[in-house]
C-alpha positions in Angstrom: -0.2 0.1 0.1 2.9 2.5 1.0 4.4 1.9 -2.3 1.3 2.4 -4.6 0.7 5.8 -2.2 4.1 6.4 -3.1 3.2 6.2 -7.1 0.3 8.2 -6.7 2.0 11.3 -5.9 4.4 11.3 -9.4 2.5 13.2 -12.1 3.8 14.0 -15.9 4.5 17.3 -15.9 1.5 18.3 -18.2 -1.2 17.3 -15.8 0.9 18.8 -12.6 1.1 22.0 -14.3 -2.6 22.0 -15.3 -3.7 21.5 -11.9 -1.1 23.8 -10.6 -1.9 26.8 -13.0 -5.5 26.3 -13.7 -7.1 24.0 -10.9 -9.2 25.6 -8.1 -7.1 27.9 -6.1 -4.6 27.6 -8.9 -1.9 30.2 -9.6 -3.7 32.1 -12.3 -7.1 32.2 -10.7 -5.2 34.3 -8.0 -6.5 37.8 -6.8 -3.5 39.7 -8.1 -3.8 37.9 -11.4 -0.7 37.6 -13.8 0.7 41.0 -13.4 1.4 40.7 -9.9 4.4 38.2 -10.5 5.6 39.1 -14.1 5.7 41.9 -16.6 4.8 41.6 -19.8 4.8 43.7 -22.7 1.4 44.8 -22.0 2.4 46.2 -18.2 5.8 47.6 -19.5 4.3 50.5 -21.6 0.5 51.7 -23.1 2.5 52.1 -26.5 2.0 48.6 -26.8 -1.7 48.7 -26.7 -1.0 51.4 -29.5 0.5 49.0 -31.2 -2.0 46.3 -31.2 -4.5 49.0 -32.0 -2.9 50.5 -35.0 -2.9 46.3 -36.5 -6.6 46.1 -36.0 -6.9 49.2 -37.7 -5.0 47.3 -40.5 -6.9 44.2 -40.1 -10.1 45.9 -40.4 -8.8 47.8 -43.6 -7.9 44.6 -45.2 -11.2 43.1 -44.2 -12.8 45.9 -45.8 -14.4 47.5 -42.5 -16.6 44.5 -41.2 -20.1 45.9 -39.4 -18.7 44.2 -36.4 -14.7 43.7 -35.8 -13.8 41.6 -33.2 -10.9 41.5 -30.7 -10.0 38.2 -29.3 -7.7 38.5 -26.0 -6.2 34.7 -25.4 -5.1 34.6 -22.4 -6.4 38.1 -20.9 -5.0 37.8 -17.7 -7.4 40.8 -16.0 -8.3 42.2 -19.5 -5.6 45.2 -19.5 -4.6 44.8 -23.3 -8.3 45.1 -24.2 -8.6 48.4 -21.8 -5.6 49.5 -23.6 -6.7 48.7 -27.2 -10.0 50.2 -26.3 -8.3 53.8 -25.0 -6.1 54.1 -28.3 -8.7 53.0 -30.7 -9.8 55.9 -33.1 -13.8 56.6 -32.2 -15.1 55.2 -36.0 -13.2 51.6 -35.1 -14.4 51.6 -31.5 -18.3 52.0 -31.8 -17.4 48.5 -34.3 -15.2 46.7 -32.1 -16.7 43.8 -30.3 -13.9 43.0 -27.7 -13.4 39.6 -26.1 -11.5 38.5 -23.2 -10.7 34.5 -23.1 -9.6 33.6 -19.7 -10.2 31.0 -17.1 -10.1 33.0 -14.4 -13.5 35.1 -13.3 -14.1 38.6 -14.8 -12.3 41.1 -12.8 -14.1 44.3 -10.7 -14.0 47.3 -12.9 -13.5 46.3 -16.4 -15.0 48.4 -19.3 -18.5 46.7 -20.3 -18.0 46.7 -23.6 -15.8 43.8 -22.9 -17.2 40.1 -23.6 -15.6 38.0 -20.7 -15.6 34.3 -21.8 -13.9 30.9 -20.8 -13.9 29.4 -24.3 -13.4 30.9 -27.6 -15.7 32.8 -29.5 -16.7 31.3 -32.9 -17.0 32.3 -36.4 -16.0 36.0 -35.8 -14.2 38.2 -38.0 -11.1 40.7 -37.0 -7.9 40.3 -34.9 -7.5 37.7 -32.6 -4.3 38.5 -30.2 -2.5 35.6 -28.2 0.3 37.4 -25.6 2.1 35.1 -23.8 -0.5 32.8 -23.9 1.2 29.3 -25.5 4.0 29.2 -23.0 0.9 28.1 -20.4 -0.5 25.7 -22.2 0.8 23.1 -20.1 2.6 20.2 -21.7 4.6 17.1 -20.8 8.9 17.2 -20.2 11.2 14.3 -21.8 14.2 13.1 -21.5 16.8 10.5 -22.7 17.8 7.7 -20.7 20.8 6.5 -20.7 20.5 4.2 -23.7 19.2 7.5 -25.1 15.4 6.8 -25.0 13.1 9.5 -24.3 11.3 9.2 -21.3 8.8 11.2 -19.6 9.7 13.2 -16.8 7.5 12.7 -13.8 7.4 15.4 -10.5 6.3 15.4 -7.2 3.9 18.3 -7.0 5.2 18.8 -3.1 8.4 19.7 -4.1 9.1 19.6 -7.6 11.6 16.5 -7.5 11.3 14.6 -10.6 12.1 11.5 -12.0 12.1 9.2 -15.0 8.9 7.5 -15.9 7.6 5.2 -19.0 8.8 5.6 -22.7 7.2 8.3 -25.1 5.3 6.9 -27.1 1.8 7.6 -29.4 1.7 11.2 -30.9 3.9 12.1 -28.5 6.7 10.4 -29.7 5.3 11.4 -33.2 5.8 15.1 -32.5 9.0 14.4 -30.7 10.1 13.0 -34.0 9.1 16.1 -36.2 9.9 19.0 -34.4 12.5 17.8 -31.5 14.3 14.8 -32.2 15.7 13.0 -29.3 16.0 9.2 -30.0 19.4 8.3 -29.8 20.8 11.3 -28.2 23.4 11.3 -25.3 21.6 11.0 -21.8 19.9 13.7 -20.2 18.9 16.2 -23.0 14.9 17.4 -22.4 12.3 18.5 -24.7 8.7 20.1 -23.9 6.7 18.0 -25.8 4.2 20.6 -27.8 1.6 19.0 -29.2 -1.3 20.2 -27.0 0.1 23.6 -28.1 -0.4 22.9 -31.4 -3.8 21.8 -30.9 -4.3 24.9 -29.1 -3.2 27.3 -31.7 -4.8 25.6 -34.4 -8.2 25.7 -32.3 -7.6 29.5 -31.5 -7.0 30.1 -35.6 -10.2 28.2 -36.0 -12.6 30.6 -34.1 -11.9 33.2 -37.2 -14.1 33.4 -39.9 -11.8 36.1 -41.5 -8.8 38.0 -40.4 -5.4 37.7 -38.7 -4.4 35.3 -35.6 -1.1 36.5 -33.7 0.7 34.7 -31.0 3.5 36.2 -29.0 5.6 34.5 -27.5 9.2 33.6 -26.3 9.9 30.7 -28.9 12.2 28.8 -30.6 12.7 26.7 -34.0 13.4 23.1 -34.7 17.2 23.5 -36.3 17.9 25.6 -32.6 16.2 23.8 -30.1 17.3 24.3 -26.3 19.1 20.9 -25.4 17.9 20.8 -22.0 13.9 22.4 -22.4 13.4 25.7 -20.9 10.8 24.9 -17.9 11.1 27.4 -15.5 8.8 29.1 -12.9 8.0 32.6 -11.8 7.3 34.7 -8.8 7.1 38.1 -7.4 9.0 39.1 -10.7 11.5 36.8 -9.8 12.6 33.6 -11.7 12.2 30.5 -9.1 12.5 26.6 -9.5 9.7 25.5 -10.8 7.4 23.5 -8.5 3.8 22.5 -9.4 2.2 23.6 -5.8 0.3 26.2 -7.4 3.0 28.9 -5.4 4.3 30.1 -9.0 3.8 30.1 -12.6 5.0 27.7 -14.7 6.5 28.5 -18.4 8.4 27.3 -21.0 9.2 28.2 -24.5 7.0 27.3 -27.4 7.6 25.7 -30.7 6.3 28.3 -32.5 7.0 26.5 -36.3 5.0 23.4 -35.0 2.2 25.8 -34.4 2.5 28.0 -37.2 2.0 24.6 -39.2 -0.7 23.1 -37.0 -2.4 27.1 -37.7 -1.9 26.7 -41.1 -3.5 23.1 -41.3 -6.5 24.4 -39.6 -6.9 27.4 -42.0 -6.6 25.2 -45.1 -9.6 23.2 -44.6 -8.3 20.0 -45.6 -5.8 17.3 -43.5 -2.2 17.4 -45.0 0.5 14.9 -44.3 3.4 16.2 -41.6 6.0 17.9 -43.3 4.2 19.0 -46.5 4.4 22.9 -47.5 1.2 24.6 -46.1 -1.4 25.3 -48.5 -3.9 28.2 -48.4 -3.0 31.3 -46.2 0.6 31.6 -45.5 2.0 32.7 -41.8 5.0 35.1 -40.9 7.7 34.7 -38.1 8.8 38.2 -37.1 10.8 39.4 -33.8 8.7 41.6 -31.6 11.5 44.3 -32.6 10.4 44.0 -36.1 6.7 43.8 -35.6 6.5 47.0 -33.3 8.8 48.9 -35.4 6.5 47.8 -38.4 3.4 49.5 -36.5 5.4 52.8 -35.6 6.7 51.8 -31.9 10.1 54.0 -32.4 12.7 53.9 -29.7 14.7 56.6 -31.2 15.9 60.0 -28.9 14.2 63.3 -29.7 16.6 65.7 -31.5 18.2 67.3 -28.7 17.1 70.7 -30.5 13.9 70.2 -29.1 14.7 70.6 -25.6 15.2 74.0 -26.6 12.2 74.8 -28.4 9.7 72.9 -26.2 11.1 71.5 -22.9 7.6 69.9 -22.1 7.6 68.2 -25.5 11.1 66.6 -25.2 10.4 65.1 -21.8 7.5 63.6 -23.2 9.1 62.3 -26.5 11.9 60.9 -24.6 10.0 59.5 -21.9 7.9 57.8 -25.3 11.5 56.9 -26.9 12.5 54.6 -23.3 9.1 53.1 -23.4 9.7 51.8 -27.3 13.4 51.2 -26.6 12.0 49.1 -23.7 9.2 47.1 -25.8 12.0 46.8 -28.7 15.3 45.7 -26.8 16.7 42.8 -28.8 17.9 41.7 -25.4 14.8 41.8 -23.8 11.1 42.0 -24.6 12.1 42.6 -28.2 13.2 38.9 -28.9 9.6 37.8 -28.4 8.6 36.1 -31.9 5.4 37.1 -33.5 3.7 34.4 -35.1 1.1 35.9 -37.3 -1.4 33.9 -39.3 -3.8 35.0 -41.8 -7.5 33.5 -42.0 -9.9 33.6 -44.8 -11.4 32.2 -47.9 -11.8 35.4 -50.1 -8.8 35.3 -52.3 -8.9 39.3 -52.6 -9.1 39.8 -48.7 -6.7 37.1 -47.5 -4.4 38.1 -50.1 -4.3 41.5 -48.4 -4.2 39.7 -44.9 -1.1 38.0 -46.2 0.8 41.2 -47.0 -0.2 42.6 -43.8 1.1 39.7 -42.1 4.4 40.2 -43.1 4.8 43.6 -41.2 7.6 44.8 -43.4 8.5 48.8 -42.4 
């Protein structure tokens, strides 16, 4: 009996993180919300929301100005991004805007009444879907190679975060590793986060749009440069901590955004394709946040010194704006996030316009 109890406490990382983050009294259900523990681009500057408002304006233009324009914020936290976009959007556009917050936590007090708060994606809407630092919190299992190079599931004790190896990775998880993060036959101790659940989550999110642009923003990596020991970590009160699935900290891992992109492409193409075959239908683009925000008008250059003499107050305001923009686009910080941009639609003319928009070139 003691051995059965001992074994029962060990969980795969996906199950452990799901319970720790989203279960009863889970980390993301706390009153302080994510902003109480880590600072995202949304919290760094209102210029981030203004850039999203500009992207929304361009999506609206590409769609021909629909009667109702959706903005779907997936993983909305406490609605900070939507509040910022509503404040920044031009009045004629805001009048047609239907903002949706998709979040498992309860609706916060004081949120703009125009925001529709949901625990599931809306369906059949047209507009912009934006997921800022959402996919990194979609729980996934972790694999590690044993002494024979066989990938095995990593099991964790939720009480203290200690780990041990479980059974070999099989089925769809093994197929995902083989395609996107090969470990079989590798030296002992190499790790990978198995991204299938994130691929499925992103495909589902993209599929909620009838037409428009879906954007995911996260720290990411590509198949040719996966981190050899994974990226699973924790955050608490603004500091990185050891990941322990006991509800005391955020649990996050960087995202295989290239795999998500292909899953999204399959979802928008309408017909299944063999893994690894080129995407059909709408394409996708991957851009650094630095590239994306610069294309949306976020400029971190300092104002000319002459402005200080002619308009001291204006110079101070411009200097503060440049400082915030520089933080958002810093290639060693927030600017290193990757934006996955995926156009959705069946109308060839509209889809072509959205595909051009997804390139986000200066």
